[in-house]
C-alpha positions, -999 to +999 in steps of 0.1 A: -508+592-406-533+564-397-531+529-411-564+514-421-578+483-406-587+470-440-558+453-457-560+461-494-553+433-519-524+435-543-530+459-571-556+479-553-564+513-569-576+546-556-598+558-585-601+595-578-574+618-565-563+653-573-529+670-573-522+707-568-488+724-572-500+759-565-468+778-568-457+763-601-492+759-616-516+787-607-553+781-606-574+790-636-597+821-635-627+797-634-616+783-600-643+787-574-623+778-542-587+777-530-576+740-527-548+728-505-513+722-518-511+685-526-482+672-547-478+638-562-451+631-535-476+640-508-501+616-523-476+588-526-471+589-488-509+586-484-511+557-509-483+539-491-500+543-458-533+529-473-515+499-488-525+508-523-505+504-555-524+523-582-543+556-586-564+576-610-554+613-612-585+633-619-579+668-634-589+693-607-616+718-616-595+746-603-571+741-632-598+743-659-583+731-692-547+734-680-538+697-675-500+703-669-500+696-632-519+663-635-499+653-665-466+659-646-479+637-618-489+610-643-454+609-657-439+607-623-462+578-614-442+556-638-471+534-649-488+532-615-514+558-624-539+567-651-554+601-656-587+618-664-582+651-683-604+681-690-604+687-727-623+707-752-647+687-774-628+697-805-595+683-793-578+667-824-578+629-824-540+630-828-537+648-795-561+623-779-539+595-790-508+613-776-525+616-743-535+579-744-499+569-748-491+591-718-517+572-697-548+594-700-580+573-700-609+597-699-624+632-698-639+649-668-674+666-668-683+685-636-719+694-637-724+705-601-734+742-602-708+768-591-681+741-589-658+754-616-667+729-643-658+741-678-676+715-699-713+715-705-741+691-714-739+701-750-703+689-751-711+654-737-722+635-767-696+650-791-668+642-767-682+607-760-681+600-798-645+612-801-631+591-772-651+559-778-626+543-802-599+548-776-618+530-749-619+561-727-644+569-700-665+600-693-659+609-657-692+626-647-701+644-615-737+656-611-765+658-586-779+623-587-813+636-582-811+647-619-805+611-632-841+604-641-841+634-665-808+625-682-809+587-679-817+581-716-790+605-726-764+587-705-775+553-715-770+561-752-734+573-748-711+552-770-682+552-745-676+541-709-691+563-682-682+566-645-704+585-620-687+601-590-693+597-553-722+572-549-742+593-574-735+626-555-771+631-543-767+666-529-796+657-506-792+620-498-821+598-509-834+564-499-823+534-520-860+531-530-860+566-545-867+569-582-834+587-588-814+560-572-832+533-591-822+553-622-786+549-612-790+511-607-806+508-642-776+526-657-752+503-640-770+474-656-764+488-690-728+474-690-709+506-698-716+526-666-696+525-634-699+543-600-673+554-575-680+545-538-664+576-524-666+609-506-697+602-485-688+633-464-696+656-493-733+651-492-741+632-459-765+648-434-760+621-408-723+627-407-692+607-394-681+582-386-702+561-409-722+586-429-751+562-426-774+580-451-749+579-480-734+547-467-768+530-473-765+540-510-729+528-512-738+494-497-768+491-520-746+498-550-720+472-540-747+446-534-766+453-566-737+454-591-702+448-576-688+444-611-695+481-618-682+497-585-649+515-579-634+529-547-617+563-543-603+584-514-610+618-531-576+630-517-569+658-507-607+664-502-607+698-519-630+724-506-633+708-472-623+724-439-632+692-421-613+668-443-617+631-432-589+607-426-580+587-456-577+555-437-612+559-424-624+563-459-609+530-469-622+513-438-657+523-448-655+500-478-655+470-454-689+482-442-702+488-477-688+455-491-683+430-463-672+402-486-635+402-494-641+388-529-664+417-537-638+442-523-612+427-546-634+434-576-640+470-564-603+477-556-584+457-582-603+440-610-628+467-620-602+496-621-578+474-641-605+467-666-618+503-669-585+522-669-563+496-686-538+488-658 
């Protein structure tokens, strides 16, 4: 396992990882692909190699509403992780409070077509209203090219909102593009965050630097470093050409060359958003 060149500061957090225990927790009927086996112990070895101390476990789409695997990992993390769950919009507030005590800090919405997401746009506002008092975040993945059409809807949400993977532009755009400018305006609202992560999922230019998506990540870090997070996206589900996790961390040095900015992205911002 490679060691990154970038030395992470104390308290650094990986803000988007998945766990899969495929024998004990079978995939939901809504799953659209077969992910790799990736236990919490497997991830801990990765986290140690990267020099990180915290993580955010994001409920895998392959498990639908069955959060048991991620909740087990959250318990085993012993305070070093938080979790994003997938929950029905009518989940009782008493249950939400129980999950908060366990370390859950948000709800996942996967809006990429054919990706196995089980929550829809009509669920977004009701769920946001339910979780606002808990200080939770909506974890949203969508094609960033759709942002101009839904910018007002997202700006009006009463809770925190994080957007995955540099905006997840399924066809990378230029920083001057209207859809990217929409993302920048959302970050300026004060309740919206973006993960600098997984450039390989949408890049057309490819490794090692994924320059087309990297230009967006660098622009985000420069424009609003107080609203940026970093994530490995371990174990890179759905990829047969999974990148090296150390290389993913080292890309942050290209996107955010200043060490003080990287500390915000790796430590301060996740601590504020997820309550570490």
